[in-house]
N, CA, C and O atoms as a GROMACS GRO file, in nm:
protein
  440
    1MET      N    1 -23.515   3.806   8.908
    1MET     CA    2 -23.444   3.681   8.921
    1MET      C    3 -23.294   3.705   8.948
    1MET      O    4 -23.230   3.627   9.018
    2ILE      N    5 -23.241   3.812   8.894
    2ILE     CA    6 -23.100   3.844   8.916
    2ILE      C    7 -23.076   3.876   9.064
    2ILE      O    8 -22.971   3.844   9.119
    3THR      N    9 -23.173   3.938   9.128
    3THR     CA   10 -23.160   3.968   9.270
    3THR      C   11 -23.153   3.840   9.353
    3THR      O   12 -23.075   3.831   9.447
    4LEU      N   13 -23.233   3.742   9.317
    4LEU     CA   14 -23.231   3.614   9.387
    4LEU      C   15 -23.098   3.541   9.364
    4LEU      O   16 -23.044   3.479   9.455
    5ILE      N   17 -23.047   3.549   9.242
    5ILE     CA   18 -22.917   3.488   9.211
    5ILE      C   19 -22.808   3.554   9.295
    5ILE      O   20 -22.724   3.485   9.354
    6SER      N   21 -22.809   3.684   9.301
    6SER     CA   22 -22.708   3.757   9.379
    6SER      C   23 -22.723   3.729   9.529
    6SER      O   24 -22.623   3.714   9.599
    7THR      N   25 -22.845   3.722   9.577
    7THR     CA   26 -22.869   3.696   9.719
    7THR      C   27 -22.817   3.558   9.759
    7THR      O   28 -22.753   3.543   9.863
    8PHE      N   29 -22.845   3.457   9.677
    8PHE     CA   30 -22.794   3.323   9.706
    8PHE      C   31 -22.642   3.320   9.703
    8PHE      O   32 -22.580   3.252   9.784
    9ALA      N   33 -22.581   3.393   9.609
    9ALA     CA   34 -22.435   3.396   9.601
    9ALA      C   35 -22.376   3.465   9.724
    9ALA      O   36 -22.275   3.420   9.778
   10VAL      N   37 -22.439   3.574   9.769
   10VAL     CA   38 -22.391   3.644   9.890
   10VAL      C   39 -22.401   3.553  10.012
   10VAL      O   40 -22.307   3.544  10.091
   11LEU      N   41 -22.515   3.486  10.028
   11LEU     CA   42 -22.533   3.398  10.143
   11LEU      C   43 -22.432   3.283  10.142
   11LEU      O   44 -22.374   3.250  10.245
   12GLY      N   45 -22.412   3.223  10.026
   12GLY     CA   46 -22.317   3.113  10.016
   12GLY      C   47 -22.175   3.156  10.045
   12GLY      O   48 -22.103   3.089  10.119
   13PHE      N   49 -22.134   3.268   9.988
   13PHE     CA   50 -21.997   3.313  10.009
   13PHE      C   51 -21.977   3.359  10.153
   13PHE      O   52 -21.871   3.335  10.211
   14TYR      N   53 -22.076   3.425  10.211
   14TYR     CA   54 -22.062   3.470  10.349
   14TYR      C   55 -22.055   3.352  10.446
   14TYR      O   56 -21.984   3.358  10.546
   15MET      N   57 -22.129   3.247  10.416
   15MET     CA   58 -22.121   3.128  10.500
   15MET      C   59 -21.982   3.065  10.493
   15MET      O   60 -21.926   3.024  10.594
   16LEU      N   61 -21.927   3.058  10.373
   16LEU     CA   62 -21.791   3.003  10.361
   16LEU      C   63 -21.689   3.095  10.426
   16LEU      O   64 -21.592   3.048  10.485
   17TYR      N   65 -21.710   3.225  10.415
   17TYR     CA   66 -21.620   3.320  10.479
   17TYR      C   67 -21.626   3.308  10.631
   17TYR      O   68 -21.524   3.322  10.699
   18SER      N   69 -21.744   3.282  10.684
   18SER     CA   70 -21.760   3.271  10.830
   18SER      C   71 -21.701   3.143  10.886
   18SER      O   72 -21.675   3.136  11.006
   19THR      N   73 -21.680   3.043  10.802
   19THR     CA   74 -21.620   2.919  10.850
   19THR      C   75 -21.469   2.917  10.827
   19THR      O   76 -21.404   2.816  10.853
   20SER      N   77 -21.414   3.026  10.780
   20SER     CA   78 -21.271   3.031  10.750
   20SER      C   79 -21.186   3.026  10.876
   20SER      O   80 -21.220   3.087  10.978
   21LYS      N   81 -21.077   2.956  10.868
   21LYS     CA   82 -20.983   2.948  10.980
   21LYS      C   83 -20.877   3.059  10.970
   21LYS      O   84 -20.816   3.094  11.071
   22ARG      N   85 -20.855   3.112  10.852
   22ARG     CA   86 -20.748   3.209  10.831
   22ARG      C   87 -20.790   3.352  10.864
   22ARG      O   88 -20.706   3.434  10.902
   23ALA      N   89 -20.916   3.383  10.848
   23ALA     CA   90 -20.962   3.519  10.873
   23ALA      C   91 -20.985   3.542  11.021
   23ALA      O   92 -21.029   3.452  11.093
   24GLU      N   93 -20.955   3.661  11.067
   24GLU     CA   94 -20.985   3.699  11.205
   24GLU      C   95 -21.128   3.750  11.210
   24GLU      O   96 -21.158   3.859  11.160
   25LEU      N   97 -21.214   3.672  11.268
   25LEU     CA   98 -21.357   3.703  11.264
   25LEU      C   99 -21.406   3.750  11.400
   25LEU      O  100 -21.366   3.696  11.504
   26THR      N  101 -21.491   3.850  11.399
   26THR     CA  102 -21.562   3.894  11.519
   26THR      C  103 -21.710   3.882  11.488
   26THR      O  104 -21.759   3.935  11.388
   27PHE      N  105 -21.781   3.814  11.574
   27PHE     CA  106 -21.922   3.786  11.549
   27PHE      C  107 -22.009   3.874  11.636
   27PHE      O  108 -21.989   3.884  11.757
   28LYS      N  109 -22.108   3.938  11.572
   28LYS     CA  110 -22.202   4.023  11.643
   28LYS      C  111 -22.338   3.956  11.662
   28LYS      O  112 -22.411   3.987  11.756
   29TYR      N  113 -22.372   3.864  11.571
   29TYR     CA  114 -22.506   3.808  11.570
   29TYR      C  115 -22.503   3.658  11.598
   29TYR      O  116 -22.400   3.593  11.582
   30LYS      N  117 -22.618   3.606  11.640
   30LYS     CA  118 -22.628   3.464  11.674
   30LYS      C  119 -22.605   3.374  11.553
   30LYS      O  120 -22.542   3.269  11.564
   31PHE      N  121 -22.658   3.416  11.436
   31PHE     CA  122 -22.644   3.329  11.320
   31PHE      C  123 -22.497   3.317  11.278
   31PHE      O  124 -22.459   3.216  11.219
   32GLN      N  125 -22.415   3.416  11.306
   32GLN     CA  126 -22.273   3.406  11.276
   32GLN      C  127 -22.206   3.304  11.367
   32GLN      O  128 -22.120   3.227  11.323
   33HIS      N  129 -22.245   3.304  11.495
   33HIS     CA  130 -22.191   3.203  11.587
   33HIS      C  131 -22.234   3.063  11.546
   33HIS      O  132 -22.154   2.969  11.550
   34SER      N  133 -22.360   3.049  11.506
   34SER     CA  134 -22.409   2.916  11.468
   34SER      C  135 -22.343   2.867  11.340
   34SER      O  136 -22.318   2.748  11.324
   35ILE      N  137 -22.314   2.959  11.247
   35ILE     CA  138 -22.242   2.920  11.126
   35ILE      C  139 -22.102   2.872  11.161
   35ILE      O  140 -22.056   2.772  11.107
   36ASN      N  141 -22.035   2.943  11.250
   36ASN     CA  142 -21.899   2.908  11.286
   36ASN      C  143 -21.893   2.779  11.366
   36ASN      O  144 -21.796   2.703  11.354
   37GLN      N  145 -21.993   2.752  11.447
   37GLN     CA  146 -21.993   2.630  11.528
   37GLN      C  147 -22.029   2.507  11.447
   37GLN      O  148 -21.977   2.398  11.473
   38ASN      N  149 -22.117   2.522  11.350
   38ASN     CA  150 -22.160   2.409  11.265
   38ASN      C  151 -22.095   2.423  11.127
   38ASN      O  152 -22.164   2.452  11.029
   39GLU      N  153 -21.966   2.402  11.121
   39GLU     CA  154 -21.892   2.426  10.997
   39GLU      C  155 -21.937   2.334  10.884
   39GLU      O  156 -21.956   2.380  10.771
   40LYS      N  157 -21.952   2.208  10.911
   40LYS     CA  158 -21.986   2.113  10.805
   40LYS      C  159 -22.123   2.144  10.745
   40LYS      O  160 -22.140   2.145  10.624
   41THR      N  161 -22.219   2.170  10.832
   41THR     CA  162 -22.353   2.204  10.784
   41THR      C  163 -22.352   2.334  10.706
   41THR      O  164 -22.419   2.345  10.603
   42ALA      N  165 -22.276   2.432  10.754
   42ALA     CA  166 -22.269   2.561  10.685
   42ALA      C  167 -22.205   2.547  10.548
   42ALA      O  168 -22.246   2.614  10.453
   43LYS      N  169 -22.105   2.462  10.537
   43LYS     CA  170 -22.040   2.442  10.406
   43LYS      C  171 -22.133   2.372  10.309
   43LYS      O  172 -22.135   2.406  10.191
   44TYR      N  173 -22.210   2.275  10.356
   44TYR     CA  174 -22.307   2.210  10.269
   44TYR      C  175 -22.418   2.307  10.228
   44TYR      O  176 -22.462   2.307  10.113
   45LEU      N  177 -22.462   2.388  10.321
   45LEU     CA  178 -22.565   2.488  10.290
   45LEU      C  179 -22.512   2.592  10.191
   45LEU      O  180 -22.585   2.635  10.102
   46ALA      N  181 -22.388   2.632  10.207
   46ALA     CA  182 -22.327   2.725  10.112
   46ALA      C  183 -22.319   2.663   9.974
   46ALA      O  184 -22.342   2.731   9.874
   47LEU      N  185 -22.286   2.536   9.966
   47LEU     CA  186 -22.282   2.467   9.838
   47LEU      C  187 -22.420   2.462   9.774
   47LEU      O  188 -22.433   2.476   9.652
   48ILE      N  189 -22.523   2.442   9.855
   48ILE     CA  190 -22.660   2.442   9.804
   48ILE      C  191 -22.697   2.580   9.751
   48ILE      O  192 -22.760   2.592   9.646
   49PHE      N  193 -22.658   2.686   9.824
   49PHE     CA  194 -22.684   2.821   9.776
   49PHE      C  195 -22.612   2.850   9.645
   49PHE      O  196 -22.669   2.909   9.554
   50PHE      N  197 -22.486   2.808   9.635
   50PHE     CA  198 -22.410   2.828   9.511
   50PHE      C  199 -22.472   2.753   9.394
   50PHE      O  200 -22.485   2.807   9.284
   51THR      N  201 -22.511   2.628   9.417
   51THR     CA  202 -22.569   2.550   9.308
   51THR      C  203 -22.704   2.605   9.265
   51THR      O  204 -22.734   2.611   9.146
   52SER      N  205 -22.785   2.646   9.360
   52SER     CA  206 -22.914   2.704   9.322
   52SER      C  207 -22.895   2.836   9.249
   52SER      O  208 -22.970   2.867   9.157
   53SER      N  209 -22.796   2.913   9.289
   53SER     CA  210 -22.766   3.037   9.218
   53SER      C  211 -22.721   3.009   9.076
   53SER      O  212 -22.760   3.079   8.982
   54LEU      N  213 -22.638   2.908   9.058
   54LEU     CA  214 -22.592   2.870   8.924
   54LEU      C  215 -22.707   2.821   8.839
   54LEU      O  216 -22.719   2.860   8.723
   55PHE      N  217 -22.793   2.735   8.893
   55PHE     CA  218 -22.906   2.684   8.817
   55PHE      C  219 -23.005   2.794   8.780
   55PHE      O  220 -23.057   2.796   8.668
   56LEU      N  221 -23.032   2.885   8.872
   56LEU     CA  222 -23.120   2.997   8.840
   56LEU      C  223 -23.060   3.086   8.731
   56LEU      O  224 -23.132   3.137   8.645
   57SER      N  225 -22.931   3.104   8.737
   57SER     CA  226 -22.863   3.183   8.636
   57SER      C  227 -22.871   3.116   8.499
   57SER      O  228 -22.893   3.182   8.397
   58ILE      N  229 -22.853   2.985   8.497
   58ILE     CA  230 -22.862   2.911   8.370
   58ILE      C  231 -23.004   2.913   8.316
   58ILE      O  232 -23.024   2.928   8.196
   59ILE      N  233 -23.102   2.898   8.404
   59ILE     CA  234 -23.242   2.899   8.360
   59ILE      C  235 -23.280   3.036   8.305
   59ILE      O  236 -23.351   3.047   8.205
   60THR      N  237 -23.233   3.141   8.371
   60THR     CA  238 -23.270   3.277   8.331
   60THR      C  239 -23.199   3.322   8.204
   60THR      O  240 -23.261   3.381   8.116
   61LEU      N  241 -23.069   3.294   8.194
   61LEU     CA  242 -22.988   3.353   8.087
   61LEU      C  243 -22.940   3.255   7.981
   61LEU      O  244 -22.884   3.298   7.881
   62GLY      N  245 -22.960   3.128   7.999
   62GLY     CA  246 -22.907   3.029   7.906
   62GLY      C  247 -22.781   2.966   7.963
   62GLY      O  248 -22.731   3.007   8.068
   63ILE      N  249 -22.730   2.865   7.893
   63ILE     CA  250 -22.619   2.787   7.949
   63ILE      C  251 -22.490   2.868   7.954
   63ILE      O  252 -22.432   2.887   8.062
   64SER      N  253 -22.444   2.915   7.841
   64SER     CA  254 -22.312   2.982   7.837
   64SER      C  255 -22.314   3.114   7.912
   64SER      O  256 -22.227   3.139   7.996
   65SER      N  257 -22.410   3.198   7.882
   65SER     CA  258 -22.415   3.328   7.949
   65SER      C  259 -22.454   3.314   8.096
   65SER      O  260 -22.416   3.397   8.178
   66GLY      N  261 -22.528   3.210   8.130
   66GLY     CA  262 -22.563   3.186   8.269
   66GLY      C  263 -22.442   3.149   8.353
   66GLY      O  264 -22.425   3.199   8.464
   67ILE      N  265 -22.358   3.060   8.299
   67ILE     CA  266 -22.237   3.023   8.371
   67ILE      C  267 -22.142   3.141   8.381
   67ILE      O  268 -22.083   3.165   8.486
   68PHE      N  269 -22.128   3.216   8.270
   68PHE     CA  270 -22.039   3.332   8.272
   68PHE      C  271 -22.087   3.438   8.369
   68PHE      O  272 -22.006   3.494   8.445
   69SER      N  273 -22.216   3.467   8.369
   69SER     CA  274 -22.268   3.569   8.461
   69SER      C  275 -22.260   3.522   8.606
   69SER      O  276 -22.238   3.603   8.696
   70PHE      N  277 -22.278   3.392   8.631
   70PHE     CA  278 -22.262   3.339   8.766
   70PHE      C  279 -22.120   3.360   8.815
   70PHE      O  280 -22.099   3.398   8.931
   71LEU      N  281 -22.022   3.335   8.730
   71LEU     CA  282 -21.883   3.355   8.769
   71LEU      C  283 -21.853   3.502   8.797
   71LEU      O  284 -21.779   3.534   8.890
   72ILE      N  285 -21.910   3.591   8.716
   72ILE     CA  286 -21.891   3.734   8.738
   72ILE      C  287 -21.956   3.777   8.870
   72ILE      O  288 -21.897   3.852   8.948
   73VAL      N  289 -22.078   3.729   8.895
   73VAL     CA  290 -22.147   3.761   9.022
   73VAL      C  291 -22.068   3.705   9.139
   73VAL      O  292 -22.056   3.771   9.242
   74LEU      N  293 -22.016   3.584   9.125
   74LEU     CA  294 -21.940   3.522   9.233
   74LEU      C  295 -21.812   3.600   9.264
   74LEU      O  296 -21.776   3.618   9.380
   75MET      N  297 -21.742   3.646   9.160
   75MET     CA  298 -21.622   3.727   9.183
   75MET      C  299 -21.656   3.860   9.250
   75MET      O  300 -21.585   3.905   9.340
   76THR      N  301 -21.762   3.922   9.206
   76THR     CA  302 -21.802   4.050   9.263
   76THR      C  303 -21.845   4.034   9.409
   76THR      O  304 -21.805   4.112   9.496
   77VAL      N  305 -21.927   3.934   9.434
   77VAL     CA  306 -21.975   3.909   9.570
   77VAL      C  307 -21.859   3.872   9.662
   77VAL      O  308 -21.853   3.918   9.776
   78GLY      N  309 -21.767   3.790   9.613
   78GLY     CA  310 -21.652   3.752   9.693
   78GLY      C  311 -21.567   3.871   9.731
   78GLY      O  312 -21.523   3.882   9.846
   79SER      N  313 -21.545   3.961   9.636
   79SER     CA  314 -21.468   4.081   9.667
   79SER      C  315 -21.539   4.168   9.769
   79SER      O  316 -21.476   4.220   9.862
   80LEU      N  317 -21.670   4.184   9.753
   80LEU     CA  318 -21.746   4.267   9.846
   80LEU      C  319 -21.748   4.209   9.987
   80LEU      O  320 -21.735   4.282  10.085
   81VAL      N  321 -21.765   4.078   9.998
   81VAL     CA  322 -21.769   4.016  10.131
   81VAL      C  323 -21.634   4.028  10.199
   81VAL      O  324 -21.627   4.061  10.318
   82VAL      N  325 -21.525   4.004  10.126
   82VAL     CA  326 -21.392   4.011  10.186
   82VAL      C  327 -21.359   4.155  10.227
   82VAL      O  328 -21.294   4.176  10.329
   83LEU      N  329 -21.404   4.253  10.149
   83LEU     CA  330 -21.375   4.393  10.182
   83LEU      C  331 -21.466   4.451  10.289
   83LEU      O  332 -21.421   4.527  10.374
   84LEU      N  333 -21.594   4.416  10.286
   84LEU     CA  334 -21.691   4.482  10.373
   84LEU      C  335 -21.723   4.407  10.503
   84LEU      O  336 -21.769   4.469  10.599
   85ALA      N  337 -21.700   4.279  10.508
   85ALA     CA  338 -21.732   4.204  10.630
   85ALA      C  339 -21.648   4.248  10.750
   85ALA      O  340 -21.703   4.260  10.859
   86PRO      N  341 -21.517   4.275  10.735
   86PRO     CA  342 -21.443   4.324  10.854
   86PRO      C  343 -21.488   4.462  10.901
   86PRO      O  344 -21.463   4.499  11.016
   87LEU      N  345 -21.554   4.537  10.815
   87LEU     CA  346 -21.604   4.669  10.854
   87LEU      C  347 -21.741   4.661  10.920
   87LEU      O  348 -21.798   4.763  10.958
   88HIS      N  349 -21.794   4.540  10.935
   88HIS     CA  350 -21.926   4.514  10.994
   88HIS      C  351 -22.038   4.586  10.920
   88HIS      O  352 -22.132   4.637  10.981
   89PHE      N  353 -22.026   4.590  10.788
   89PHE     CA  354 -22.131   4.649  10.706
   89PHE      C  355 -22.249   4.553  10.693
   89PHE      O  356 -22.362   4.597  10.671
   90PHE      N  357 -22.223   4.424  10.706
   90PHE     CA  358 -22.328   4.325  10.688
   90PHE      C  359 -22.408   4.309  10.816
   90PHE      O  360 -22.371   4.229  10.903
   91ASN      N  361 -22.514   4.382  10.829
   91ASN     CA  362 -22.609   4.352  10.935
   91ASN      C  363 -22.744   4.326  10.869
   91ASN      O  364 -22.772   4.373  10.759
   92LEU      N  365 -22.825   4.252  10.936
   92LEU     CA  366 -22.946   4.197  10.877
   92LEU      C  367 -23.044   4.302  10.824
   92LEU      O  368 -23.093   4.286  10.713
   93PRO      N  369 -23.075   4.408  10.897
   93PRO     CA  370 -23.172   4.505  10.843
   93PRO      C  371 -23.123   4.575  10.715
   93PRO      O  372 -23.202   4.599  10.625
   94ILE      N  373 -22.996   4.606  10.708
   94ILE     CA  374 -22.944   4.671  10.587
   94ILE      C  375 -22.949   4.577  10.468
   94ILE      O  376 -22.988   4.617  10.359
   95LEU      N  377 -22.910   4.451  10.489
   95LEU     CA  378 -22.913   4.355  10.380
   95LEU      C  379 -23.055   4.327  10.331
   95LEU      O  380 -23.079   4.316  10.211
   96ILE      N  381 -23.148   4.316  10.423
   96ILE     CA  382 -23.288   4.292  10.384
   96ILE      C  383 -23.342   4.412  10.307
   96ILE      O  384 -23.411   4.395  10.207
   97PHE      N  385 -23.310   4.533  10.353
   97PHE     CA  386 -23.356   4.652  10.282
   97PHE      C  387 -23.298   4.660  10.142
   97PHE      O  388 -23.370   4.690  10.046
   98ILE      N  389 -23.169   4.634  10.128
   98ILE     CA  390 -23.105   4.642   9.997
   98ILE      C  391 -23.163   4.537   9.902
   98ILE      O  392 -23.193   4.567   9.787
   99MET      N  393 -23.180   4.414   9.950
   99MET     CA  394 -23.233   4.308   9.864
   99MET      C  395 -23.379   4.333   9.826
   99MET      O  396 -23.418   4.308   9.712
  100MET      N  397 -23.458   4.382   9.919
  100MET     CA  398 -23.598   4.411   9.886
  100MET      C  399 -23.608   4.528   9.788
  100MET      O  400 -23.691   4.524   9.697
  101PHE      N  401 -23.525   4.630   9.806
  101PHE     CA  402 -23.524   4.742   9.713
  101PHE      C  403 -23.485   4.696   9.572
  101PHE      O  404 -23.547   4.736   9.474
  102CYS      N  405 -23.383   4.613   9.564
  102CYS     CA  406 -23.340   4.562   9.434
  102CYS      C  407 -23.447   4.472   9.372
  102CYS      O  408 -23.469   4.477   9.251
  103PHE      N  409 -23.513   4.391   9.454
  103PHE     CA  410 -23.616   4.301   9.404
  103PHE      C  411 -23.736   4.380   9.351
  103PHE      O  412 -23.787   4.350   9.243
  104VAL      N  413 -23.780   4.479   9.426
  104VAL     CA  414 -23.894   4.560   9.382
  104VAL      C  415 -23.858   4.639   9.257
  104VAL      O  416 -23.940   4.649   9.165
  105THR      N  417 -23.739   4.693   9.252
  105THR     CA  418 -23.693   4.766   9.133
  105THR      C  419 -23.687   4.672   9.013
  105THR      O  420 -23.726   4.710   8.903
  106GLU      N  421 -23.638   4.552   9.033
  106GLU     CA  422 -23.629   4.456   8.923
  106GLU      C  423 -23.767   4.418   8.872
  106GLU      O  424 -23.786   4.405   8.751
  107ILE      N  425 -23.862   4.400   8.961
  107ILE     CA  426 -23.996   4.360   8.918
  107ILE      C  427 -24.065   4.473   8.842
  107ILE      O  428 -24.127   4.449   8.738
  108PHE      N  429 -24.056   4.594   8.893
  108PHE     CA  430 -24.130   4.703   8.830
  108PHE      C  431 -24.063   4.757   8.705
  108PHE      O  432 -24.131   4.816   8.621
  109LEU      N  433 -23.935   4.740   8.689
  109LEU     CA  434 -23.867   4.790   8.570
  109LEU      C  435 -23.854   4.687   8.459
  109LEU      O  436 -23.816   4.721   8.347
  110THR      N  437 -23.887   4.562   8.488
  110THR     CA  438 -23.875   4.459   8.386
  110THR      C  439 -24.005   4.435   8.315
  110THR      O  440 -24.013   4.351   8.226
   0.00000   0.00000   0.00000
C-alpha cells in the first residue's frame, strides 16, 4: 500500500511540475505535452492523485500518522521530482520497473 501511496504522490507532483510556468521544461514524451497543453485538467487530476494518496495513507496508518507520513512522502517526492526531472531520469520504463519492484517486494515481505 505504501508503494501505491508513493506512486500517486509522484504522479500528482509531476503533473503539477509539468504545468509550471517558472520551470524551463523540455518534453520528450507525448503525455508530457498533453499535460502541459491541458493545464486545468492536469491540475484537477493531480489534486485527485494527492487526495487519494492522503486517504490511502490515512486508511493504512491511521489519522495522525497517516497525515504525517503523507507530508513526509510529499516532501521527499517533491524534492526528487525537482532534482531529477531536469536530468530526464523520469522515463516510463524505468518508473514502471521501480514501482513494480517495490510493489512485489512490499507484498512478499509483508
